PASEBA-1860 file (N, C-alpha, C; in nm, 3 decimals):
! residues 136
1> MLGLVLLL> 13.724/12.573/15.783/13.766/12.631/15.658/13.750/12.530/15.542 ~ 13.794/12.405/15.567/13.780/12.304/15.463/13.633/12.281/15.428 ~ 13.547/12.287/15.529/13.405/12.268/15.506/13.347/12.375/15.415 ~ 13.387/12.499/15.437/13.338/12.608/15.351/13.391/12.594/15.209 ~ 13.513/12.548/15.195/13.568/12.524/15.061/13.483/12.420/14.988 ~ 13.444/12.314/15.060/13.361/12.211/14.998/13.223/12.265/14.963 ~ 13.166/12.348/15.049/13.036/12.409/15.018/13.045/12.492/14.891 ~ 13.145/12.577/14.882/13.163/12.660/14.762/13.187/12.574/14.638
9> AAIVAGAA> 13.266/12.468/14.653/13.293/12.379/14.540/13.164/12.312/14.493 ~ 13.077/12.274/14.587/12.950/12.212/14.549/12.861/12.310/14.473 ~ 12.860/12.435/14.517/12.779/12.537/14.447/12.836/12.564/14.309 ~ 12.967/12.576/14.299/13.031/12.599/14.169/13.005/12.480/14.075 ~ 13.001/12.359/14.133/12.980/12.239/14.051/12.836/12.226/14.004 ~ 12.746/12.308/14.056/12.610/12.305/14.004/12.499/12.288/14.106 ~ 12.531/12.271/14.232/12.425/12.256/14.332/12.355/12.390/14.352 ~ 12.224/12.387/14.370/12.149/12.509/14.401/12.197/12.560/14.536
17> SNRALLAF> 12.227/12.690/14.542/12.290/12.744/14.662/12.206/12.726/14.788 ~ 12.074/12.741/14.778/11.991/12.725/14.899/11.989/12.581/14.947 ~ 11.981/12.486/14.854/11.983/12.344/14.892/12.120/12.302/14.943 ~ 12.226/12.354/14.882/12.361/12.322/14.928/12.385/12.378/15.068 ~ 12.338/12.499/15.092/12.354/12.560/15.225/12.277/12.482/15.330 ~ 12.157/12.440/15.297/12.078/12.359/15.390/12.149/12.227/15.421 ~ 12.200/12.161/15.318/12.273/12.035/15.338/12.397/12.058/15.425 ~ 12.467/12.168/15.401/12.586/12.203/15.478/12.550/12.223/15.626
25> VVGAGVVA> 12.445/12.300/15.652/12.404/12.328/15.791/12.360/12.201/15.861 ~ 12.285/12.115/15.792/12.242/11.989/15.851/12.363/11.902/15.884 ~ 12.456/11.890/15.790/12.577/11.811/15.815/12.658/11.864/15.932 ~ 12.675/11.995/15.936/12.752/12.056/16.045/12.683/12.036/16.179 ~ 12.552/12.058/16.183/12.479/12.045/16.308/12.478/11.904/16.362 ~ 12.451/11.808/16.275/12.443/11.668/16.320/12.579/11.619/16.369 ~ 12.683/11.646/16.294/12.815/11.597/16.332/12.867/11.668/16.456 ~ 12.849/11.799/16.465/12.893/11.871/16.585/12.820/11.820/16.708
33> FAALADRR> 12.687/11.801/16.697/12.611/11.749/16.810/12.660/11.610/16.848 ~ 12.677/11.522/16.750/12.719/11.384/16.779/12.857/11.382/16.845 ~ 12.948/11.464/16.796/13.083/11.465/16.853/13.084/11.523/16.994 ~ 13.006/11.627/17.016/13.004/11.690/17.149/12.925/11.608/17.251 ~ 12.828/11.530/17.205/12.748/11.449/17.296/12.812/11.314/17.327 ~ 12.921/11.281/17.260/12.989/11.153/17.279/13.045/11.144/17.421 ~ 13.007/11.044/17.494/13.049/11.027/17.634/13.142/10.908/17.653 ~ 13.202/10.858/17.546/13.293/10.744/17.562/13.412/10.777/17.650
41> GLLLGADA> 13.456/10.903/17.651/13.568/10.942/17.735/13.542/10.917/17.882 ~ 13.419/10.937/17.925/13.384/10.910/18.064/13.393/10.761/18.095 ~ 13.351/10.679/17.999/13.358/10.535/18.018/13.501/10.483/18.017 ~ 13.589/10.554/17.947/13.728/10.510/17.934/13.819/10.572/18.039 ~ 13.763/10.638/18.138/13.842/10.689/18.248/13.906/10.824/18.223 ~ 13.849/10.906/18.137/13.907/11.037/18.109/13.898/11.130/18.228 ~ 13.818/11.094/18.329/13.806/11.179/18.446/13.915/11.152/18.550 ~ 14.001/11.052/18.526/14.112/11.022/18.616/14.217/11.133/18.607
49> EPDPLPAE> 14.289/11.151/18.717/14.394/11.254/18.720/14.508/11.215/18.626 ~ 14.560/11.311/18.550/14.672/11.282/18.460/14.800/11.256/18.538 ~ 14.888/11.176/18.478/15.019/11.147/18.538/15.116/11.258/18.502 ~ 15.225/11.274/18.581/15.329/11.370/18.542/15.396/11.326/18.412 ~ 15.434/11.422/18.331/15.500/11.393/18.203/15.640/11.338/18.230 ~ 15.670/11.216/18.181/15.805/11.160/18.202/15.911/11.249/18.137 ~ 16.028/11.255/18.200/16.135/11.344/18.154/16.189/11.304/18.017 ~ 16.186/11.175/17.984/16.246/11.130/17.859/16.154/11.141/17.738
57> VVVDSDLR> 16.034/11.191/17.757/15.936/11.201/17.649/15.974/11.312/17.551 ~ 15.959/11.282/17.423/15.977/11.382/17.318/15.838/11.431/17.279 ~ 15.814/11.560/17.291/15.683/11.618/17.264/15.674/11.653/17.115 ~ 15.565/11.608/17.051/15.543/11.639/16.910/15.515/11.788/16.891 ~ 15.542/11.837/16.771/15.511/11.976/16.738/15.359/11.994/16.734 ~ 15.316/12.118/16.745/15.172/12.147/16.740/15.113/12.104/16.605 ~ 15.187/12.126/16.497/15.137/12.087/16.364/15.117/11.936/16.355 ~ 15.212/11.861/16.404/15.199/11.714/16.400/15.080/11.669/16.486
65> TVMRAAYP> 15.060/11.734/16.598/14.948/11.700/16.685/14.815/11.728/16.614 ~ 14.806/11.841/16.546/14.685/11.874/16.471/14.662/11.773/16.359 ~ 14.767/11.736/16.288/14.752/11.639/16.179/14.706/11.503/16.232 ~ 14.759/11.461/16.346/14.715/11.334/16.405/14.569/11.340/16.444 ~ 14.525/11.455/16.493/14.385/11.469/16.533/14.293/11.471/16.411 ~ 14.340/11.525/16.301/14.257/11.538/16.181/14.250/11.409/16.100 ~ 14.344/11.320/16.119/14.346/11.195/16.043/14.297/11.083/16.133 ~ 14.207/11.001/16.096/14.146/10.988/15.965/14.013/11.063/15.951
73> STLGVFVL> 13.954/11.109/16.060/13.816/11.159/16.053/13.800/11.276/15.958 ~ 13.862/11.389/15.986/13.842/11.509/15.905/13.892/11.489/15.763 ~ 14.013/11.437/15.750/14.068/11.417/15.615/13.991/11.310/15.538 ~ 13.944/11.208/15.608/13.865/11.104/15.542/13.734/11.157/15.488 ~ 13.665/11.237/15.567/13.538/11.294/15.521/13.564/11.392/15.406 ~ 13.673/11.467/15.415/13.709/11.560/15.307/13.732/11.484/15.176 ~ 13.803/11.373/15.182/13.828/11.293/15.062/13.697/11.237/15.007 ~ 13.609/11.191/15.095/13.478/11.142/15.049/13.399/11.253/14.979
81> ALISLVAG> 13.408/11.374/15.033/13.339/11.487/14.969/13.399/11.516/14.831 ~ 13.530/11.509/14.820/13.593/11.529/14.688/13.548/11.422/14.589 ~ 13.539/11.299/14.635/13.492/11.190/14.548/13.348/11.216/14.505 ~ 13.266/11.265/14.596/13.126/11.292/14.560/13.116/11.406/14.459 ~ 13.207/11.504/14.469/13.209/11.611/14.369/13.244/11.556/14.231 ~ 13.345/11.471/14.227/13.387/11.412/14.099/13.275/11.326/14.040 ~ 13.199/11.259/14.128/13.090/11.174/14.082/12.964/11.252/14.048 ~ 12.967/11.384/14.066/12.852/11.465/14.032/12.746/11.474/14.141
89> EDLLAALL> 12.777/11.431/14.260/12.683/11.436/14.373/12.713/11.561/14.456 ~ 12.671/11.675/14.402/12.706/11.804/14.461/12.643/11.826/14.599 ~ 12.519/11.784/14.618/12.454/11.801/14.748/12.519/11.714/14.854 ~ 12.561/11.595/14.816/12.632/11.509/14.911/12.764/11.574/14.950 ~ 12.831/11.637/14.855/12.956/11.708/14.885/12.930/11.823/14.983 ~ 12.820/11.894/14.966/12.786/12.003/15.058/12.756/11.948/15.197 ~ 12.682/11.838/15.203/12.653/11.774/15.331/12.781/11.730/15.401 ~ 12.871/11.668/15.325/12.998/11.624/15.383/13.086/11.743/15.420
97> GGAVAGLG> 13.077/11.852/15.344/13.146/11.974/15.382/13.096/12.025/15.516 ~ 12.965/12.014/15.538/12.909/12.049/15.668/12.961/11.958/15.777 ~ 12.975/11.829/15.746/13.030/11.735/15.844/13.172/11.774/15.883 ~ 13.252/11.814/15.785/13.388/11.860/15.813/13.383/11.984/15.902 ~ 13.293/12.077/15.871/13.278/12.197/15.954/13.232/12.161/16.095 ~ 13.141/12.064/16.106/13.094/12.019/16.237/13.206/11.961/16.321 ~ 13.295/11.885/16.257/13.412/11.834/16.328/13.501/11.948/16.377 ~ 13.512/12.052/16.295/13.590/12.169/16.336/13.528/12.242/16.453
105> VASSVGLM> 13.395/12.254/16.452/13.325/12.319/16.563/13.345/12.239/16.691 ~ 13.327/12.107/16.684/13.343/12.022/16.801/13.488/12.028/16.854 ~ 13.584/12.030/16.762/13.724/12.040/16.803/13.753/12.172/16.872 ~ 13.695/12.278/16.821/13.715/12.410/16.881/13.656/12.417/17.021 ~ 13.537/12.360/17.038/13.475/12.357/17.171/13.561/12.274/17.267 ~ 13.609/12.160/17.220/13.697/12.078/17.302/13.825/12.148/17.338 ~ 13.882/12.221/17.243/14.004/12.296/17.269/13.982/12.402/17.376 ~ 13.869/12.469/17.371/13.839/12.570/17.473/13.831/12.507/17.612
113> AVLAWERK> 13.772/12.389/17.620/13.763/12.319/17.749/13.901/12.279/17.799 ~ 13.987/12.232/17.710/14.123/12.194/17.750/14.202/12.317/17.795 ~ 14.193/12.425/17.720/14.264/12.548/17.758/14.217/12.601/17.893 ~ 14.087/12.594/17.918/14.034/12.639/18.047/14.086/12.550/18.160 ~ 14.090/12.419/18.136/14.141/12.326/18.237/14.289/12.354/18.265 ~ 14.367/12.376/18.158/14.510/12.407/18.176/14.528/12.536/18.255 ~ 14.450/12.637/18.224/14.460/12.765/18.294/14.425/12.749/18.441 ~ 14.321/12.672/18.468/14.277/12.651/18.606/14.383/12.579/18.689
121> HEVRLYTG> 14.447/12.478/18.630/14.545/12.397/18.701/14.689/12.445/18.683 ~ 14.708/12.546/18.598/14.839/12.605/18.570/14.941/12.501/18.524 ~ 14.897/12.413/18.434/14.982/12.312/18.373/14.947/12.300/18.226 ~ 15.027/12.224/18.153/14.996/12.193/18.014/14.957/12.047/18.005 ~ 14.852/12.018/17.933/14.802/11.881/17.920/14.857/11.817/17.794 ~ 14.906/11.695/17.807/14.959/11.618/17.694/14.885/11.485/17.689 ~ 14.876/11.428/17.570/14.818/11.295/17.557/14.922/11.202/17.501 ~ 14.909/11.076/17.540/15.002/10.973/17.494/14.925/10.860/17.429
129> ERGRRYVG> 14.993/10.746/17.421/14.932/10.629/17.361/14.807/10.587/17.437 ~ 14.709/10.539/17.361/14.583/10.491/17.415/14.511/10.593/17.500 ~ 14.531/10.721/17.468/14.458/10.827/17.536/14.508/10.862/17.675 ~ 14.622/10.808/17.715/14.675/10.843/17.848/14.704/10.991/17.852 ~ 14.678/11.051/17.966/14.696/11.195/17.981/14.811/11.223/18.078 ~ 14.886/11.329/18.045/15.001/11.370/18.126/14.995/11.521/18.144 ~ 15.056/11.568/18.251/15.069/11.712/18.273/15.217/11.745/18.286 ~ 15.251/11.862/18.238/15.389/11.907/18.246/15.398/12.056/18.261
END
């Protein structure tokens, strides 16, 4: 949604709609591909079985979890796009809007994988410090 807002803002600010749309699609495609192709999780042991959730743990709200996931990447790129709009670089803003949308696409794909894993194992997956995973 934020990506589309940036695309529209770039067009309103003066970018040619066809060029802005192309920049948006390129940004979304490149960032979504890069995020989905990232295999660092495999190197960091993400395939290990999660530990049971400790009883004394306080679970964050869903909103707080989403905000932690969006900062700094999504919000940082959004701020850079706003700066580019103010500086008159409308096509760059459209490209960065696409990058924000690409992050959203990659997050959605990741969420579907997590939900499928939870459904298969009939548990809820939680993450902790340094990427540790827990089930509860």
